[in-house]
N, C-alpha and C positions, 0 to 999 in steps of 0.2 A: 511756586507752591501756594501762594495766597490765592491765586486764581483758582487753582484746583479745589481749595477749600470753599471758595464762593460758589463754585459750580455744585459741589455736592450739597450746600444748604439750599441753593435754589431748586435743585431737585427734589428734595424733601418737601419744601414749601409747595411747590407744583403739585406734588401728590398729593399734601394735605389739603389744598384747595379745590382740587378735583374731587377728592373724597367728601369734603364739606358741602360742595355743590349738589353731588350725587345724593347726599343725605337730606339736604333742603328741598330738593325736588320730589324725594320719596316719602318723607315723613307725613305729609298730609294724607296720602292715600292709603299709607301704611296704618296709620291711626284708626281709619275708619273700618278696618277689616274685622272679621270675626275673632275674637281673642283665642289665641293659641296656648296650649300647655298652662292653663290656669292654675292648675295642681302644683306646678313647679314653684309657685311662691312660696308654699309651705312646707317644702322639702326640708329635712333637717340637713342634708348634706347632698353633694352631688359631683360627678367626675367629669373630665374633658381632656382635650388634647391642645397643644399649641404649636403653632408654626409662625415664624417670625423672621423678619430680616434685621439688622443692626447695622448702625455706623458706629465705630468705635476708633478711639484714640487716647493718647495719654494727655494729661496736664503736666507740662515738665516745668521743674525748678532747676535753674542753672546752679552749679557750685561756684563759690567764689573764685576756684581756680581757672573758670572759663574766662574771666576778665583779665587774668594774669598772663595768660598764654597767647600766643599768635599764630598758631598751627590751625586749630578749628575755629573758623569764624562764625559760623551758624550751627547751631542745634536746635531743632524744633520738631514737633510731633507732626504725623500725617494722619488724615482721615481715611478709613478704608470700610468697605462693606463686608458683611459676614451673615450667618443665617443661624437661627435656633430651632431646635425641636424640644418639645417638653410635655409634661402632663400636668394636670391641674386637678385639685381637691378643693373643694368649696364647703365650709361649714356655716351654717345659718346660725347667726346670733340673735337677730331680732329682724323686724321688718325693714331696717334700715341698714344694718351692719352685718357683714360675713366676714369671716376668717378665712383666708386664701393660701394655699401652699402651691407653689407653681415651679417644681423643680425642672431644670433645663440643660441640655447639652448644647454649648454655645461654641461656634466655630467663628473665630475672630483673629483680626491681625492688627497690632497697634505698632505702626512703623515709625521710625525715626529719621529725619533728614538732616545730613550733615554736609557743609561746605568748608573744604579745607584751601589753605594757603600753600603749604609745602607738603607734597606737591599739589597743585591747583587741580581741583576734583571735586565732584558732587558724589556723595555716597548715601545710599538708602539702607538702613538697616531693618530687615523684617523679623520682627518680634511676633511669631505666631503663637496663638492660644487655643487650646480645646478646653473649655471650661466645664465642670460640674457647677452649676449655679443653684443655689438654693434660697429662694427669696420667700419670706413670710410677711404676708401684707394684711392690712384691714381695708375692706371694701365698703364705700358708702354708696347708696343706691337711692335714686330718686323713684316716686311713684311711677308705675306703667303708665305709658301713653300709647294706649291700645297694644300693638305688639312690639313696642320698642321703650327702652329704659336706658337712662344715662347714669354712669358711675364714675367715682374715682378711687383711686387707690394710693395708700401709702404704707411703706414698710421697710424692713431691714433685710439684707442678704448676705450670704456667705459664699464665696467662689473658692473652688479648688482647681488649679491649672495644671492638667494632665501632661501639658507639652512644656512646662517650665524647664528653663536651662539653667537654673540657679546653681545646679551641681557640675555643670559642664567644666571642662579644663582645656578649652581651645586656646588658640592664639589671641593676640591683643585686640582683634576687632570684634570682640563680643560685648554685648550689653546684657547683664544678667537680671531677671526678675524673679520674685518669689513665687511659690507655689500658692499661697493663701492670701486671700484678701476680703475684705468686708467693707459693706457701704450700705447707701440707702436708695430707695426707688419711690418716684412718685409718677403718676399718670392718670389718664382718663379713657374713657371708652363708651361704646354703646352696646346693648344687647338687642338683637333682633330675633323675635320668636317665631319659629317656624313649627309646622304641625309636629315635628318629632325631635328637633334639635334647636340650640341657640346658637346664633352666629354673632360673634363679637369682636369687632376690630377695636384696637386699643394702641395709643400712643403712650410712651413712658420714657422718663429718664432714669438710667440706671448707673449711679457714680460710686466710685470706691473712695473711701476715706482714708485708708491706710496708706503708707508709702510701699510700693512693690519692688522698687529698685532695690538691688543687692550691689552694694557699693564695693567697688575694688579699684583702689589707686593704680594698680598694674596695668589696667585696661584703658587704652587712650581714649576709646569712645564713651567709656563710662565715667572716667574721672571728671569730665566737665559737667555731670550730671549731678544733681544732688537728691531730688525726689521726682518719682514717676507716680501719678495717681491715674486710675482708670477712668474713663468717661465714655458712656455709651448710650444712644438714643435708639429706642426700639420700636419697631411697628409690629404688633402681634395681630394674629388671627387666632381666637380661641372657639372651638367646637365643643359645645357642651350638652349633656344629656340631662 
């Protein structure tokens, strides 16, 4: 399992390195071009769309019963890949700060891995989520460098899970999660100005603060878990007008 986690992280780091090298080679030529969309800098508001991929998982806290029993020896989270679709609304506050609302439909899977002694077996519990995510962020912008700008974001979010299994009444192999979650987001990105639109690649961390685990002592895979908190790394492409 640890090797799979390392491969996921290496893939993300490799992608980030390729993107940085591309930007490094592109920026000098980009900054010397004729300025595009100069009037955009004084727009009071504008809109866009978001396409993204995510790597999601849970941060797992074991219950005290995990150390007292000898049936389930390992319980740990797995990282998986999903994707996001969203809209974007941006309100200009001043030449440095914007207020941004970026509602998204998120398809994610936060799976759990178990290794048992009696009987000896490995089990993967798939916890699939279809999230309505509502992030509200403050965006801090640099000055334009020709047709490019750097920015950072920070804010809060509320998630509603359309695929939550909290009310299910199936057998003892269930791990229940709540429909509602809230958390914080931080990230950074670039804005590249073209003649008729803005292309914005962005990396962000989107983490839940609340415990989404619905504890049920009658569920064997659930009672060894105390808390589950959502974790997500997102690479987004925003197309803005």
